[in-house]
N, C-alpha and C positions, 0 to 999 in steps of 0.2 A: 394689310400688306399682302402682296402677291409675289410669289417666287416662281419663275418660269424655267422650264427645262426643255431643251430640244430632244425629242425622242422619236424612235421609229416604232410604231405600234404593229405588233405581229398578229395577223389573222391566220386562219387555217391555210389558205392558199395564196395569201398576198401580204403585203406590208405597206405602210404609208407613213410619211413624215408628218408629225403633228407637234403641237405645243402642249405640254403637260404643266398645269398651273396649280399651285397650292394657294388657296384663298384662306389665309390664316385668320382673318377676322371672323369668318363664318365657319372655319375649320372644315373646309371642303376641298376635295380634289376635283379639278375641272379638266375634263378631257376634250380636246378639240377634235371633233369628228368630221368637220367640213369647214368651209371658209367662214361660215357664220353659225354652224351648229356645234353645240357642246353637250356633254353629259357630265353630271355631277354626282359625287358620292361623298358622304361624310367621311372624314378621316378615320373615325372609329369603326367604319364599315369595311376597312381595307386591311388585309393581312398579306405580308410578303412571305412567299413559300420557298423560293429558291433563287439562287444567283448563278449565272453562267457567263462565260466569255467565249462564245462560239466562234468569233472571228479573230481570236488572238487576244493579247493582253491589253489592247487599247480600247476595248469597248466593255460594256456591262449590260447584261440582259437580266432584268428582274421579272419574276413571275409573281402575280398577285391573285388573291381571292377577293372578289368584291361582292358584298351583299347589297342587292338592289331591290327596291319595292317593285311590284308588278305594275304595269301600265294600266291594268284593269282596276276599276273601282273596287276597293275591299280586297284586292289581291294580296297574297302573302309574299313575304320576302323570298327572293330566290338568289342562289349563289352562282356566280360565273367566274371564269378565270380570264386573266389578261396578262399579256407580256409586253413590257416596255423595254426597248433597247436604248440605253443612254449613249451619249457620245463618248463617254469615258467612265471608268470605274469611280472616279472622283465625283462625278455627277450623281452616280447611284448612291454614293455615301452621303452626300449632302441631302439628297431627296429623303433618304431614310432618317437623317437627323431631324429634319423638319417634320416628317410624318410621325416620328416617334413622339415628339413633344406634343404635336397637335392631337394625336390619337389618345395620348395619355391624359392630358389635363388641359387641353386647349380651351374648352368652354369655361372651365373653372378659372383660368387666367382672365378670360373676358369678364367674368362676374367680379373677380377681385379688382380689376382695373376700374370697372364701373363704380364699385364701392368707394375706391380712392378718389374718384373724380367728383368732388363735391360741387364744382361749378358746372358740371355737365358740358364742358367745353372740349371734351375729348383730349384733355391734357392734364397731367398731374405734376405736382412739384413737391418740394421738401415739406412744405406746410401741410399738404394733404397726407403725407406719410405720418407726420407727427400727430395729427388729429386722429387718424385711423388707429394709431397705437393706443392713444388715450381712450378712445371710444370702445375698444375691444379688449381692454384689460391686459395689454402688452406692456412690458417695461418701457417707460417713456424713452423715446429716441431723441438724442440731442440733435441740434440743428446741423452741426458739422457732419454727423453720421448720416442724417437724412440727405444732405447735399451730396455726399459721396454715393449713396444709393442711387440717387437720380443720375449722377454723372456716368454711371455704368452704361446707360443707354442714351445719354444726352450728347450726341455727337457734335451738335452745333454749340454746345455749352451755353444754352439759353436759360438754364435753370428749370426747364420743363421737358416733359417727355410724353410722346403719344403712345398709343397701344402697340404699334409695330415695334418701336424701340423697346418697350417693356417686354414684349414677347421674346425678343432676341436675347435678352439677358440670360434666359433660362434654357437656351438651346443646348448648352453643354453641362447643365447642372439641374436636372429635372426635379421639381419639388415633389415631396411625398405627402399627398392629401389623404392617405388611407385611414387616418384616425378622425377624419372630419365627416364621415358619412354614417347615416343611420342604416345599419346593416340590413334591417328588415325591408328597407325600401330599395336596396341596391341589388340589381339583377345578379343572379349567380354567375352569369358569364362575365359580367363586368368585374365582379369581385375576383374571379379566378385570374383574369388577365390584368388586373390592376388598372382598369380603364375607368376614368371618372369624367370623361368629357361630356357624356350625356346624362350625368346624374347630379347636376347642379341643384335641382329642386330637392334632392335628398340630403343636402349638406346641412350641417350646423353652421350658419353664417359666421358667428363669432369665432368658432374654431377654425373655419376656413381662412378668415382674415388673419387670425393669430398665426396660423401655420405659414401663411404666405409671407408675413412680415418677418417672422423668425428666420425663415429660409433665405429671404432676400438680404436680411441683415448679415447672415452668415456668409453669403456669397460676397457681399461688399467688404466684410472684414478680411476675408481671404485675399481679396484683390488689393486691399490696403497693404497687407503684409508683404506680398510678393509682386505687386504691380501687375497682376494678371499674368505674370510670366510663367506660372506653374501650371496653367491649364493644359499644356501639351502633355504633361506627364500623367494626367488622369484619363480615364476612359470617357471620352466625350459623349454626352447625350445619354448616358446609361444611369440615370438617377433611379432611385428605388421604385419609382412609379411606372417604369416602362412596361408596355404591354408585352407579354412573353414572346409572342411570335415576332413582332418587329424588333423587340429588344435582342432576341437571339440573332436575327439576321444582321442587325446593326453591329453586333459584336464581331460577326464574320467580316463585315465590310470596313470596319473602322480603321482609319489611319491616324496616327498621332505623331507629332514631332517630339522625339526624345532628346533630352539634354537641355542645357541652358539656352535661353534666348540671349543673344549678345547685347544685353542692355548695359549701358554705362551708368555710373553713379548718378542718382537723382533722375534717371529717365524712367518714365512710367507709361504704361499702355493706356490710351484713352479709348480706343475703339478697336474691336477685332471683327474681321469679316472673313468667313470661310468661303470656299468655292469661288475664289477670285482668279481671274485669268490675267496673266501678265505677259504682255507682248509689246511689240512696237517696232518702229522702223530701225532703231539702233540694234535690235536683236535679230534682224533678218527675218527669216520665216519661222523662227522658234516661238512657241507659245507654251508657257508654263502654267500649271494650276497649283494653287496652294492657298495659304492663309495670309491675309493682309492685316497688318496692325498699324494703327496710327498712334504714335507716341508723342510726347511733348518735344521730341528732338527730330523725328524723321518718319518717313514711310518705310516700314520694314516688311518684307515679303519672305515667307518661308515656303519652300517648295514641297509638294507631296509627290512621292514617286509611285508609279504603278508597278504591279508585279513584273511585267515584262521589262520595264526599265531597270528594276533591281536585279533581275536574273541576267540581263544582258550586260550589266555593268554601266557605269556612267556614260550617258549619251552626250552630255556636255560637261564642261568643267565644273567640279564641285563648288567653285566660287559662286555659281548661280543657284545653289541650294538656299542661300541666304542673300538677299539683295537689299541694299540700303540706299535710300535717297534722303539725306538730311534736308531739312526744310530750307537751309541757307543755300543749298545747291539748286533750288527750283527757280527757274527764270520766269515761267508763267504756267498757268494751267487753263485748260478748256474742257468743256463738256461738248461732246459731239456724238452723232449717231454712229452706232457700231455698224460694221459692214453687213451684219445680218439684217440690219434695218429695223429690228424689233425693240432694241434697247439703246440707251446711251452708254457711253464709256468716258472715263476720265483720261485726258491726255496731259502728260507732264513733260514740259520742255525744260531740260536741265542746262545750267550754265556750263556743265562739263560735257556738253554736246550730246547728252542722252535725249532720246525721244521715246517715251514709254506710254503704252495704252493699257489702262486698267479697267477691266470689266467685272462688275460686281453683280451677282444674281439678286437684284433687288429692283424695286420700282424706281422711276426717275426722280421722284421726290426724295427718296432716301439718298440717292447718289448726289443730288443737289446739296443735301445736308452735309454729306461727306466732303464735297467740294468746298463748301463754305468753311468747314472745319480746317481743311488743309490750307486754304488761303489765309485764314486768321493766324495760323501758326507760322506760315512762310513769310507773311508780310505783316508783322506786328506794328502797332501804333508807335512803339518806342524801341530804340535799339537795346534798351535795358531789359526788354522782354525776350531777347534772343537767348537761346539755350546756354550760351557761354556763361551767362550770369547765374545759371542754375547748376551747372556741372561742377562738382566738387570731388575730385579724386583724392587719393590718400598719399600719392608719392610726392616727394619734395618739390616745392615750387622753384622755378628758375628764372624769375624776372631779372635776376642779377647777372645773367649771362654776358651782357654788354655793359661795361662801366667805361664811360668816355676817358676818364683820367687814366685808368689802367691800360686800356687799349692804345691810346695815343702815346703813352710812355713805352709800351712794348714796341710800337712802330719806331720810336725815336724822335717823335715830333716835340715832345715835352719831356721834362725831367731834368735832373742835375747836369746831364751831359750836353744839354743843348739849350742855351739861353735865348735862342733866336725866336722862340715861339711862345705864345701864351694861350691858355685855355679861356676863351671868352664865354661868359655865362649869361643867361637870361632866366628870369624866374617864371616858373609856371605854377600858379596858384589861383585860388578863387578870388584872392584879394587884388591880384594884378590883372587889370583889364587888357583885352587884346591890343588896344591902341597903345599901351605902354610897352609892348614887346617890340624889340628891334626887328625881329623877323618871326612872326607867329608860326610860320610853317617850317621853321628850322628847329634843330634840337635845342635842348636846354643848355648844351655846351658844345662849342666847336673851336677849332684851332685857327688862329690868325697870327701874323707876324708880330713880334713883341715891339717892333720899331714904330708901330702905329698907335696913337692914343685913341681914346674913346670917341672924340669928336670926328676924327678921320674915319674911324670904322663906321660910324653912323652915316657920315656923308657918302662913303663908298656904297653902303647898303641902299641908300635912296636912289642911286644911279642904276640899280638892277631891278628887273621886274619882280614884283612881290617882295622887294627888299631882300632877295636871296643873293647875298653878296658872295664873292669868291671865298671859299673856305677850304683849308687844307684837310685832306682826308687820308693821305697815305704818303710815306716817304720811302724811297728806294734804299735798301740797306747798304748797297755797294756804291751807288753814284750820288746819293743824297738828293736826287731829283724828287720834286714834290708833285703829287697829283692834287689838283684843286677842282672844285665844282661850284657852279653858280647857275643863275638864270641869265637870259639875254640882257644886254645893256639897253638903257632907255635913250638910245641915240636918235632915233627918228630920222626924218628926211634930211634935216639939217646936219646930221652926223655930229650931234652934240657930244662933248667929252666931259670928263669929271677928273679933276686933278688928283683927288684922293683915290679914285679907282685906278688911275695910272700908277700912283705911288704904291698901291696895294699889289698890283700885278708885277711891278718892278721888284718889290720885296720878295715875291714868290720866285721870280726869275733868278734872283741872286742868293736867296737864303738856302741854307742847308746845314747839316751838322758841321761844326767847325773843322773836324778832322777830314771832311771831304774837300775843304777849300785848299787850293794849291798854296804851297808855302812861299813860292817865288813870284808873288804878284806885286812886288814893289814897283810902282810906276815912277815916272820922272815928273818934274814940274810940280804944280800945285793941285793936281787932281786929288779928289777925295777918294776914300776907300772904295765906294760904290762905283765911281767913275773908272778907277784903275781896274776893278774886276770886270766891268762891262767891256773894256777895250783890250783886255788881256787874252792870251791864248790859254785855254784850259785843256789839260790832257786827261782824257777819259778812255780807258781801255785801248790805249795806244792810238786813239783818234784825236786829231787836232780840231778843236772847236773854238772858233773865234768870231765874235764873242760868244759867251754862253747863251744859247738860244732859248726862246720861250714859244711854246706852241699852243694854239687855241683850237680845240677840236669842237666845231659846231656840228652837232649831230643832225641838224636839219640839212635840207638841200639849199643851194644858193637862192633859188627862186622863192622858197618859203621865207627865208631870212629877209630877202629884199621886200617881200610883201608885208612883213611885219613893220617895216619902216613907216608905212602909212598909219599905223596905230601908235606911233611914237616910240617904237622899239627898234629891233633890227639886229645888226651885228657890229662888232668892234671895227673901228677904223685903225688898222694896224700901224698907220703912220704916226699915231699918237703914242705908241709903245715901243720901247727899245728892243731890237733884235727879235721881234715877234712875227710869227707867221700864222695865218688863219687857214684852216682846212675845213671843207664841208663834207660831212660823212654820208649825206643823202639817205638817212633813215627817215622813213615817212611817219606821219602823225598817227595819233590814236585812232582816228576814224578809218584810216586805211587799214590798220591792223585788225580792227573789228570786222570790217568787210572781208578782209582776206581770210580770217579764221572762219567766218560764216560760209564762205565759198568752199573752204576746205572741209567743213563739216558736211555740207551738202554733197560734196564729191565722194566722201567716204561712207555716207549713209547707204546701207544696202537697200536697194529698191525703194528709194525715198518717197515716191508718189504712188506706189502700187500700180504704175502704168505698165509694168512688165511683170514677168513671173516672180512671185515672191521667193522662189528658191534660188534666184540669181545670186551667186557668191558675191561678196562685198568689194573686193579689191582686185589688184592686178593678178593675184594668185588665181583668179578665175579666168584669166586670159583676156581681160578687157583691153583692147588695143589702144583705147583713148586715155588710159589711166595716166600715163606720163605727161601727155599734153594737157590733160585736165589739171594735173598737179601744178604744172608750170603756170597755168592761167590764174591759179589762186594767188600766186606770188609769195606764198608763205615761206618757202625755203630761201627765197631771195632776201626776204626781210631778216631772217635768221642769219644769213650770210653777211649782211651789211652790219649787223650788230657785232658779230665776231670780228669782222674786218676792222671796224673802228677800234675795237678793244685791243686787237693785236698791234695796230698802228701806234696807239698810245703807249703800250708796253714796250715796244721797240724804241721809241723816242726816249723814254726814260732809262732804258737799260743800255742801249748802245751809244746814245749821244749825251746821256747825263742831263737831259733837258727836262725842265718842269713843264707840266701840261695843265691847261684849264679845259675842262669839259663842261659844255652846257648845251641845252636845246632851247626851247621857248621859255618854259618856267623852271626847268631843271629838276623835274621830279618823275619823268617817265624814261625817255631815252638816256638821259644823263645817268640815272640809277643803273640802267642796263650796262652801259659802257664802263662806268667806274667800277662796279662790282666785278664784272668779268675781267677787266684789266688787272685788278688786284689779285684775283684768283690765279691768273697766269703767272704773276711775279712773286706772290707770297705763299709759300707752301703751307703756312698756318691756316689760311682760308680754305685749303683743300682737305682739312680734317673736319670731323663732324662738329666739334665745338667751334672751330674757326668759321665754318660755313654759317653757323647760327649767328656769330658775331658780325660777319660781313652783311648778312641780311638785315640784322638789327641796325647796323651803322648806316649802310648806304640806302636802304629801302624805307625802313620804319622811321628812324630818327630824322632823316632828311626829308621826310614828308611826301613819299609817294602816296597818292590819293587812293588808298585801298578802298575806302568806303564808297567813293564814286566810281572807281574802275570796276569793282566787284559788285556793287549795289546790294549790300546786305539789307534785307528787309524792304527793298524798294519794289513796289508792284509795277512801276513804269518800265516795262521791258524795252521801250524805244528810247530810253534816256541816252543821249548822245555822248555822255561822259563815260559810259561803259567801254572797256577795252581790255583785251587779254595780255597786257604788258608783262605782268609777272609770270604768267604761264609761258609766254614766249621766251622770257629769260631762263626759266627752268629748262626749256627745250635747248637753249644754247648750252647750258651747263651739261645737259644730258649728252649732247654731241661731243663735248670735251671728254666726258667719261667714256664714251664709245671709242674715241680715237686714242686716248691715253689712260686706260683703265687703272693701271697700277699706281698712278699719281694721286688718286683720290681715296681717302679713307672710307668714304661712303659710296654706295651704288645707287641705282635708280629707284630702289625702294624708298629711300628718303625723299627723292624728288617727287615720286608718286604720292607719298604721304603728305608732303607740303602742298602739292597741287590739289589734293582732296580737301585738306583743311583750310586752304585759302577760302573755300566757299562754305564749309560745313557749319561754321559758327559754334564749334565745340570749344575752341580756344579764343582768347581775347586779343591776340597779337594783331590780327588783320582787321579789326573793327575800328572805325574812325579813320580820318585822313592824316592827322598829324599827332606828334607826341603831346601837344597841348590838348587836343581833343581827348586822347586816351587818358591823360593824367588828371586833368582838372574837371572835365565834364563827365566822362564815362567812368573814370576811376577803375580802369581795367586791372591795374596791378593789385588793388584791394579786393575786387569783386569777381575776377575771372582767373583762369589758369593759363599759364604760358605754354605754347606749343613745344618750347624747348624743355619743359619739365618732363614731358613724355619722351622726347627724342633723346635727351641725355641720360635719363633713367634707364631707358631700354636701348642704349646705343648699339648693343650687340646685334640687334635686329636689323640694323641698317649698315653694318660694317662690311666692307669689301674685303674678302679673304685674300685678294691679290695685292693688297695695298703695300707699297714701299715708300718710305720717305724720300722724296726727290727734292733737293734743295735748289736746283736750277729752275729758271723760268721755263714755262711750257710754250711751245710754238706750234699750235695745231694748224691744220689746214682749214681754210674758210671758204674755198670755192664751192659753188652750189653742187658741183659734181662729187665733192667729198663729204657732203652732208647727207643725213638721213632723216626721214620723218619719224617722229617719236610714236611709233605704231602701238607700243604697249599702253600708252596713255590714250590714244585716240580710238583704238579698235577694241579695247578690253570689254566694252559693253555688248559686243557682238559675239555670241558663242562660237561662231565659225572661225573667228579671227582671234579669239582669246589666247593670251600667251601660253596657258596650260596645254592648249591643243598641239602646240608645236614643240614646247620644251619638255613635255612629259612630266612636269612638276606642277604641284598645286600652287597656284598664285591667287591669293585672296585679296581683293581690294580692301584697304584698311580705312575705317572711319573712326578710329579711336577706340575700337572695342575688340577687334580681332585682326590677326594677320597670319602670314604663312608660318610664323615661328611658334605661335602659341597664344596663350591667353593674354589679356590686356594687363593683368595685375601681377601674376606670379610666374609667368613664363611657361606654365605647364599647359600642354595642349589638351583639348577636350574633344573627343570624337562626337560628332553629331550623327544620330541615327534616325532612320525612319522605319516605322512599322509598315509592312507591305502585305498585300493580300496573298494568300496561298494560290498558286496557279492551279488550273484544272489538272486533276490527276496527281497532285502532290500528295505524298504519304502523310503530310501533316494535317490535311483536311481543312475544310472551310472554317471550322470553329476555333482555330488556333491562330494567334497573331505571332508572326516571327519577325524579330528585329533584324534588319539588314543595314549594313554600313552604307550611308549615303554620302559621306564627305570625309575628307581627311583634315584633321586639325584646323577646323575653322576658327578656333579661338574661343575663349570663355569670356563671360562678362566680368566686370570688376566687382560688382556686388554679387555676393554668393546667394544662390537661390535656385531651386529646381525649376525646370521648365518642362 
């Protein structure tokens, strides 16, 4: 393994840019002296003498003593000095970590690895460890323990490990081999400095292997107990075997992350990489340096601060001190050449519109292994391998937040007071095949008129695409008007009709709670009750409506609906229905929404293609004259406007005309969900509470079969899948615009919307996995195996509560014109430090991934300050030998599982 650093080598009268490489397999430092010329020194021949920051806090100058053999035959060793100026203090720290371990016991580690490698294939596995333990008189090591020891360096989880990974395990916990050497043969200088790299021949081989295995087993045991989350609280790289000179200098340079890592229950760290550079288009021109951890849930980056940054105060929002990318959020990953041209970097494209570049100081082979590890975790072979099936918090589960019988009785559709409706049920179980379900993509229970028998209901269902028949989902408490939803009819070019579908819609037009019906509807002649009601004048809110109308809101445009006729589908022929009017809402399809959001992301990306200065600010705040026209071209706000406009139209028809409404699009699971949920929030104040918001999402989005699995693409590596679309995110933005216009009407604020937007992708909770209730109940069994997102939301509801909330019983009538809407910048721009909400609000805003948020810890509400140890600046009275803890962030939150980090 080689680790390279960009340095400036200082000579007496000049300096030059060079590459400084640590050859860890041969334990040498390789200095680039020209394009093709190099000089080499054994790591044990190098001592660091001092550290300076001559050009301010953002660089690091290390002075070394190098012992080199004379070029003349038989010449003695001679000592010379060298100064390497690193690009940052962090680089200097990492160099010293590697050098400390290589100089201390590098060659001993080589010898140990070769002893373990029974097959001489330069790979070791658990069996090799177990055999070595038996052969060298160590307490036998169990297979599970040996597997875990291998896993510490097995990033690709192949069950085997090469020497480079083996070496990396001990960077932060140096073994002590002092008892393994025959003192008579160990040079005095080496004994004094505790350096054993060049004294392998003087070791007792059995004692060396025994020491190695015991130390390795101890490191593995600690990792098991705390999932490697405690390593930040120890002094990294300062094992008992450190050479005194480098050990002392490393103590002066060492930075460690104090406090808990924000790990959630059952999350464990698989791989840790120091000296990681985190940057990317979504971060503008900012580059952060810190530690990268790959867990079984996400990519977790913790930032290291320089002395200058600590002294000057936070240069960016504290939210960027800990950055999290759950694997479910990853859209795709790539390996590409870094801009320096010397190494590769890992590029992560996020479903949340992030684009991040991660550079690790390691060779390309190692980075490829990390890439494969991330891909295996982001795109598992089975949905049951998603982290949601591993996550087990301790707070009460709330899969019961939505009960169809309870909610429809609250609405007034069913219950003792209204015999006009029935709760129609279908069974979801392993014993009932999909073919036997009336509507497999529908809930287990939905409301239909009581006047229809089972044969009529089944016949009406067959007339609708995917058998998604018109179902009642809400009733107006004052007018008795009913909102129903379905898919498009199977009319075709011939405009076919279905008598039972006509009867069903007629029942919806006329039905309502009995006390809403006019008492003076006695007709003359032989008309039936339905005929008399149809032809009578109904008085609603002092308006005369004759007869009671029925409206169909087709969320599509007229052209799209007409085109579907060629596929045997289409729109209703209103001449077949009594007093029915059809309106087209012109909301475009999922493909248009996907392309619109992609255009929006490209527009908001600061310096997206590096074709201009990287310091160019990201949005209109920078004075970009084309911002508004570029925003208009994306069409995004127009789409939001159309969803709100259709929702308001439906709410007004039900409120002011007392008319029932049928909402559908093509299949009734995308645009239909948007319009139905928004309309109900406008009319029903319960859905504007935190609990009610959970209920309306469960009812209108989850149980009625919005295809979350296909729209979000959990675990799907095909990033070009045409079924992907940001429909739910778009709806959250509609709700956010409502909260911006009428903030006092909502019990929650945008923190809840952000939380749901993040966990739509994160795969921490089970709600959004699968397409239908049947998928989730019978195949994935998410209720038994995963946690509901409402468990967290309702248990910690105070974290999302709007302090301005007032109960408003009246319907809401927001503005929906494009000029009255705003872009949800806090969601779209939060990954750019220059546009992060904290920059403008003055408050700490931490993105929540189920482990930390602005209010405190994930489990007990108590905040935990995260601190960073920083270097003493030149001239400080504390001196170079003292580490001083400085506050690096405010209340970033604690982990659910207790443990030091």
